[in-house]
N, CA, C and O of each residue as an XYZ file, in Angstrom:
460
protein
N     -24.885     22.775     -6.599
C     -24.095     23.758     -7.460
C     -22.751     23.412     -6.112
O     -21.647     23.942     -6.235
N     -23.082     22.427     -4.832
C     -21.584     22.378     -4.409
C     -20.903     21.716     -4.891
O     -19.752     22.098     -5.103
N     -21.399     20.219     -5.333
C     -21.141     19.183     -6.125
C     -20.391     19.287     -7.687
O     -19.781     18.556     -8.468
N     -20.968     20.997     -7.559
C     -19.526     21.507     -8.992
C     -18.927     22.725     -8.845
O     -18.755     23.433     -9.837
N     -18.568     23.091     -7.712
C     -17.632     23.366     -7.233
C     -16.450     21.949     -6.676
O     -15.260     21.757     -6.925
N     -17.096     21.448     -6.146
C     -15.588     20.284     -5.464
C     -15.244     18.906     -6.451
O     -14.511     17.933     -6.272
N     -16.425     19.449     -7.928
C     -15.552     18.860     -9.433
C     -14.406     19.721    -10.230
O     -13.699     19.508    -11.215
N     -14.620     21.046     -9.095
C     -13.557     21.831     -9.329
C     -12.680     21.614     -8.723
O     -13.069     21.192     -7.635
N     -10.536     21.687     -8.829
C     -10.418     21.221    -10.399
C     -10.774     20.072    -10.509
O     -11.352     19.364     -9.684
N     -10.488     19.880    -11.386
C      -9.209     17.576    -12.043
C      -8.606     17.360    -12.059
O      -7.471     17.821    -12.180
N      -9.448     15.710    -11.832
C      -7.642     15.582    -11.328
C      -6.137     15.927    -12.509
O      -5.061     16.476    -12.271
N      -6.680     15.337    -13.753
C      -5.627     16.668    -14.773
C      -5.053     17.818    -14.366
O      -3.832     17.851    -14.525
N      -5.701     19.044    -13.754
C      -5.150     19.659    -13.221
C      -4.593     19.919    -12.021
O      -3.815     20.812    -11.685
N      -5.159     18.892    -11.316
C      -4.044     19.308    -10.254
C      -2.274     18.460     -9.911
O      -1.326     18.715     -9.168
N      -2.682     17.101    -11.214
C      -1.861     16.173    -11.287
C      -0.644     17.486    -12.394
O       0.507     17.261    -12.020
N      -0.643     18.143    -13.030
C       0.449     18.725    -13.745
C       0.878     20.341    -12.239
O       1.820     21.127    -12.147
N      -0.246     20.148    -11.480
C       0.799     21.272    -10.432
C       2.088     20.548     -9.519
O       3.202     20.863     -9.101
N       1.166     19.377     -9.506
C       2.292     18.411     -8.689
C       3.319     18.406     -9.579
O       4.325     18.975     -9.153
N       3.441     17.728    -11.218
C       4.403     17.563    -11.914
C       5.299     19.020    -12.053
O       6.151     18.881    -12.931
N       5.338     20.488    -11.372
C       5.039     21.272    -11.689
C       5.665     21.606    -10.083
O       6.764     21.068     -9.947
N       5.295     22.232     -9.071
C       5.341     22.809     -7.886
C       6.135     23.507     -7.753
O       7.159     23.352     -7.087
N       5.658     24.821     -8.646
C       6.457     25.711     -8.728
C       6.841     26.608     -7.155
O       7.533     26.088     -6.280
N       6.198     28.123     -7.021
C       6.072     28.630     -5.706
C       4.798     29.033     -5.819
O       4.364     29.563     -4.796
N       3.869     28.940     -6.950
C       1.988     29.183     -8.116
C       1.743     28.152     -7.381
O       1.429     28.212     -6.192
N       1.915     26.784     -8.266
C       1.627     25.916     -7.698
C       1.837     25.667     -6.315
O       0.724     25.334     -5.906
N       2.664     25.638     -5.327
C       2.505     25.091     -3.936
C       1.389     26.663     -3.309
O       0.606     26.469     -2.380
N       1.487     27.932     -3.894
C       0.258     28.018     -3.403
C      -1.522     27.914     -3.827
O      -2.508     28.181     -3.140
N      -1.446     27.586     -4.755
C      -2.356     26.858     -5.472
C      -3.096     25.509     -4.776
O      -4.326     25.464     -4.826
N      -2.331     24.372     -4.105
C      -2.255     23.414     -3.762
C      -2.455     23.467     -2.406
O      -3.131     22.558     -1.924
N      -1.643     25.080     -1.021
C      -2.000     24.454      0.001
C      -3.534     24.838     -0.163
O      -4.360     24.005      0.209
N      -4.151     26.562     -0.926
C      -5.760     26.567     -0.429
C      -6.102     25.263     -1.133
O      -7.093     24.915     -0.492
N      -5.844     24.075     -2.300
C      -6.913     23.509     -1.995
C      -7.039     22.311     -0.795
O      -7.879     21.468     -0.481
N      -5.913     22.673     -0.389
C      -5.512     21.514      1.050
C      -6.817     22.021      2.114
O      -7.705     21.313      2.588
N      -6.620     23.277      2.270
C      -7.581     23.918      3.507
C      -8.943     23.793      3.202
O      -9.578     24.683      3.768
N      -9.868     22.807      2.325
C     -11.527     22.934      2.326
C     -10.534     21.319      1.772
O      -9.734     20.899      0.937
N     -11.379     20.918      3.023
C     -12.174     19.178      2.637
C     -12.512     18.988      1.657
O     -11.922     18.199      0.918
N     -13.611     19.661      1.295
C     -14.411     19.160     -0.104
C     -13.651     18.930     -1.352
O     -14.115     18.284     -2.292
N     -12.165     19.610     -1.345
C     -10.954     19.107     -2.522
C     -10.458     18.621     -2.395
O      -9.478     18.516     -3.133
N     -10.723     17.549     -0.922
C      -9.358     16.599     -0.575
C      -9.392     14.431     -1.318
O      -8.793     13.395     -1.031
N     -10.499     14.866     -2.329
C     -10.253     13.629     -3.779
C     -10.339     14.622     -5.048
O      -9.800     14.466     -6.143
N     -10.886     15.330     -4.759
C      -9.680     16.125     -6.054
C      -7.816     16.347     -5.911
O      -7.001     16.040     -6.780
N      -7.572     16.847     -4.804
C      -6.344     16.577     -4.333
C      -6.542     15.160     -5.036
O      -6.801     14.888     -6.209
N      -6.287     14.176     -3.682
C      -5.424     12.568     -3.663
C      -5.856     12.178     -5.475
O      -4.883     11.843     -6.150
N      -7.311     12.224     -6.250
C      -7.169     11.907     -7.365
C      -5.987     11.832     -8.457
O      -5.572     10.862     -9.091
N      -5.390     13.836     -8.467
C      -4.430     14.312     -9.142
C      -3.311     13.384     -8.761
O      -2.585     12.951     -9.656
N      -3.125     13.066     -7.593
C      -1.651     12.927     -6.833
C      -1.840     11.547     -7.509
O      -0.957     11.518     -8.366
N      -2.637     10.222     -7.572
C      -2.606      8.856     -7.302
C      -2.122      9.166     -9.535
O      -1.112      8.731    -10.087
N      -2.828      9.683     -9.958
C      -2.137     10.344    -11.961
C      -1.426     10.703    -11.773
O      -0.594     10.486    -12.654
N      -0.862     11.608    -10.549
C       1.483     11.914    -11.130
C       1.809     11.225    -11.043
O       2.681     10.907    -11.851
N       1.332     10.059     -9.693
C       2.170      8.863     -9.834
C       1.726      8.727    -11.238
O       2.212      9.454    -12.105
N       0.813      7.820    -11.516
C       1.243      6.881    -12.214
C       1.856      7.685    -13.512
O       2.860      7.160    -13.992
N       1.539      8.498    -13.939
C       2.066      9.538    -15.302
C       3.987      9.337    -14.703
O       4.655      9.124    -15.715
N       4.637      9.352    -13.785
C       5.833      9.025    -13.678
C       5.890      7.621    -13.434
O       6.454      6.920    -14.275
N       5.384      7.088    -12.391
C       5.385      5.293    -13.327
C       4.984      4.868    -14.954
O       4.350      3.827    -14.781
N       5.011      5.081    -16.205
C       4.746      4.767    -16.855
C       5.587      5.857    -18.377
O       5.641      5.834    -19.607
N       6.069      6.647    -17.265
C       6.740      8.262    -18.995
C       8.930      7.352    -18.384
O       9.547      6.864    -17.438
N       9.005      7.580    -19.235
C      10.523      7.317    -20.065
C      11.082      7.337    -19.412
O      11.349      6.138    -19.327
N      12.008      8.119    -18.190
C      12.648      8.934    -17.465
C      12.227      9.168    -15.788
O      11.756     10.191    -15.293
N      12.510      8.071    -15.206
C      12.146      8.363    -13.161
C      12.690      9.288    -13.289
O      13.672      9.256    -14.031
N      12.229     10.862    -12.471
C      13.245     11.783    -11.775
C      12.502     11.616    -10.029
O      11.583     12.251     -9.510
N      13.238     10.657     -9.565
C      12.754     10.455     -8.817
C      12.880     11.248     -7.675
O      12.005     11.498     -6.846
N      14.386     11.732     -7.706
C      14.693     13.195     -6.671
C      13.691     13.959     -6.689
O      13.191     13.490     -5.667
N      12.866     14.864     -7.039
C      11.859     15.458     -7.856
C      10.092     14.748     -7.137
O       9.015     15.343     -7.104
N      10.432     13.276     -6.639
C       8.851     12.744     -6.001
C       9.582     12.563     -4.996
O       8.915     12.671     -3.967
N      10.785     12.308     -4.786
C      11.074     12.687     -2.829
C      10.741     13.789     -2.925
O       9.540     13.799     -2.656
N      11.155     15.011     -3.207
C      11.185     16.092     -2.761
C       9.467     16.241     -3.117
O       9.287     15.207     -2.474
N       8.398     16.523     -3.461
C       6.902     16.456     -3.271
C       6.617     15.487     -2.912
O       5.648     15.178     -3.605
N       6.843     14.604     -2.140
C       6.667     14.207     -0.927
C       6.622     14.452      0.257
O       5.724     14.298      1.085
N       8.092     15.023      0.358
C       9.016     15.744      1.291
C       7.478     17.033      1.754
O       6.822     16.911      2.789
N       7.227     18.161      0.686
C       6.619     19.039      0.778
C       4.948     18.128      0.766
O       4.169     18.870      1.363
N       4.480     17.315      0.476
C       2.885     17.113      0.935
C       2.853     16.178      1.953
O       1.838     15.497      2.104
N       4.152     15.998      2.925
C       3.730     15.707      3.343
C       4.397     16.422      5.100
O       4.282     15.880      6.199
N       5.124     17.880      4.737
C       5.057     18.863      5.663
C       3.416     20.355      5.115
O       3.038     21.248      5.873
N       2.973     20.145      3.981
C       1.910     21.033      4.368
C       0.870     20.873      4.250
O       0.040     21.698      4.630
N       0.426     19.233      3.418
C      -0.724     18.858      3.936
C      -1.606     18.807      5.383
O      -0.667     18.784      6.178
N      -2.487     18.785      5.981
C      -3.053     18.870      7.052
C      -3.462     17.158      7.540
O      -3.639     16.135      6.877
N      -3.502     17.467      9.086
C      -3.453     15.941      9.403
C      -3.725     14.699      8.620
O      -3.053     13.698      8.369
N      -5.713     15.348      8.121
C      -6.728     15.111      7.631
C      -6.081     14.124      6.391
O      -6.520     13.055      5.966
N      -5.218     14.672      6.096
C      -5.364     14.277      5.247
C      -3.859     12.916      4.958
O      -3.688     12.261      3.930
N      -3.032     12.872      6.197
C      -2.170     12.118      5.616
C      -2.073     10.733      5.475
O      -1.623     10.329      4.403
N      -2.407      9.890      6.348
C      -3.266      8.414      6.269
C      -3.452      7.846      4.986
O      -2.845      6.858      4.572
N      -4.616      8.729      4.140
C      -5.134      9.450      3.025
C      -3.440      8.809      2.217
O      -3.136      7.668      1.868
N      -2.697     10.020      2.159
C      -1.107     10.319      0.607
C      -0.839      8.119      1.920
O      -1.457      7.060      1.805
N      -0.113      8.378      2.523
C       0.759      6.413      2.996
C       0.140      6.399      2.317
O       0.574      6.794      1.234
N      -1.479      5.913      2.366
C      -2.666      4.791      1.702
C      -1.786      5.061      0.449
O      -1.065      4.066      0.364
N      -1.475      5.949     -0.606
C      -1.665      6.146     -1.756
C      -0.175      6.112     -2.155
O      -0.075      6.031     -3.380
N       1.293      6.156     -1.374
C       2.065      6.256     -1.587
C       3.231      4.296     -2.034
O       4.039      3.952     -2.897
N       2.412      3.475     -0.522
C       1.730      2.490     -0.639
C       1.714      1.427     -1.679
O       2.378      0.443     -2.003
N       0.186      2.359     -2.217
C      -0.940      1.298     -3.517
C       0.457      0.688     -4.553
O       0.124     -0.436     -4.930
N       1.706      1.007     -5.054
C       2.394      0.480     -4.948
C       4.084      0.409     -5.019
O       4.734      1.259     -4.410
N       4.774     -0.677     -5.813
C       5.642     -1.443     -5.464
C       6.929     -1.260     -6.679
O       7.905     -1.948     -6.980
N       6.167      0.480     -7.348
C       6.893      1.267     -8.507
C       7.773      1.553     -7.889
O       7.513      1.554     -6.686
N       9.529      2.023     -8.332
C      10.198      3.116     -8.391
C       9.284      4.409     -7.761
O       8.883      4.510     -6.602
N       9.058      5.466     -9.004
C       8.046      6.271     -8.231
C       7.221      6.233     -7.597
O       6.776      7.326     -7.949
N       6.497      5.888     -6.847
C       5.913      5.882     -5.513
C       7.013      5.375     -4.868
O       7.606      6.392     -4.508
N       7.810      4.186     -4.408
C       9.015      4.249     -3.605
C      10.242      5.189     -3.483
O      11.119      5.038     -2.633
N      10.217      6.365     -4.593
C      10.758      7.659     -4.044
C       9.072      8.603     -3.462
O       9.270      9.784     -3.179
N       8.236      8.324     -3.377
C       7.544      9.906     -3.185
C       7.948      9.428     -1.888
O       8.527     10.058     -1.002
N       7.353      7.559     -1.899
C       6.973      7.224     -0.165
C       7.701      7.574      0.973
O       7.247      7.599      2.117
N       9.248      7.940      0.515
C      10.407      7.861      1.345
C      10.836      9.634      0.915
O      12.004      9.892      1.204
N      10.297     10.441      0.486
C       9.651     11.368      0.505
C       8.807     12.395      1.609
O       9.046     13.411      2.262
N       7.597     11.391      1.365
C       6.982     11.759      2.743
C       7.504     10.431      4.143
O       6.463     10.354      4.796
N       7.937     10.026      4.426
C       7.981      9.165      5.722
C       9.147     10.100      5.704
O       8.521     11.145      5.880
N      10.732     10.567      5.594
C      10.795     11.365      5.417
C      10.497     13.203      6.250
O      11.421     13.793      6.810
N       9.560     13.591      6.175
C       8.021     15.011      5.953
C       8.572     14.346      7.555
O       9.458     14.784      8.289
N       7.701     13.176      7.734
C       7.395     12.428      9.659
C       6.123     13.922      9.821
O       5.936     14.620     10.817
N       5.380     14.020      8.336
C       3.396     14.561      8.318
C       2.580     13.343      9.221
O       1.547     13.580      9.846
N       3.034     12.419      9.185
C       2.343     11.517      9.227
C       2.076     11.031     10.929
O       0.996     10.854     11.493
N       3.855     10.862     11.635
C       4.268     11.382     12.846
C       3.594     12.173     14.170
O       3.055     11.964     15.257
N       4.079     13.359     13.156
C       3.100     14.707     13.313
C       1.580     14.223     13.658
O       1.518     13.916     14.849
N       0.771     14.118     13.219
C      -0.316     14.354     13.288
C      -1.210     12.662     13.853
O      -2.256     12.404     14.450
N      -0.371     12.058     13.403
C      -0.351     10.644     14.377
C       0.224     10.710     15.093
O       0.979      9.756     14.904
N       0.719     11.471     16.475
C       2.350     10.803     17.325
C       1.976      9.678     18.247
O       0.928      9.819     18.876
N       2.895      8.244     18.472
C       2.865      7.559     19.379
C       2.216      8.183     20.782
O       2.358      9.331     21.205
N       1.466      7.094     21.374
C       1.340      6.643     22.241
C       1.732      6.470     23.831
O       1.164      5.620     24.518
């Protein structure tokens, strides 16, 4: 039963929510981030969203930077390293824009402060 619950939502749904990122979508994603069992769904959805952005005809880098900032601020500490890993997984400009916003948020530094 718990395997079924963890499989919802699918990565396409998460990618769509990340793409829209309206007020309702932010609340939905915050709720998703509260449950560690949903981490894989969230991260797979993010990877799909960035892949879609990388293959799109028009690159909205400002929107991707804003997404990176929002995720860096909203995501719990347990996700910060994984978010940065996804951001660094490609040299494409879509990933670079997301990475810039993620770095600007300072989420990784807050989660793992320097000694």
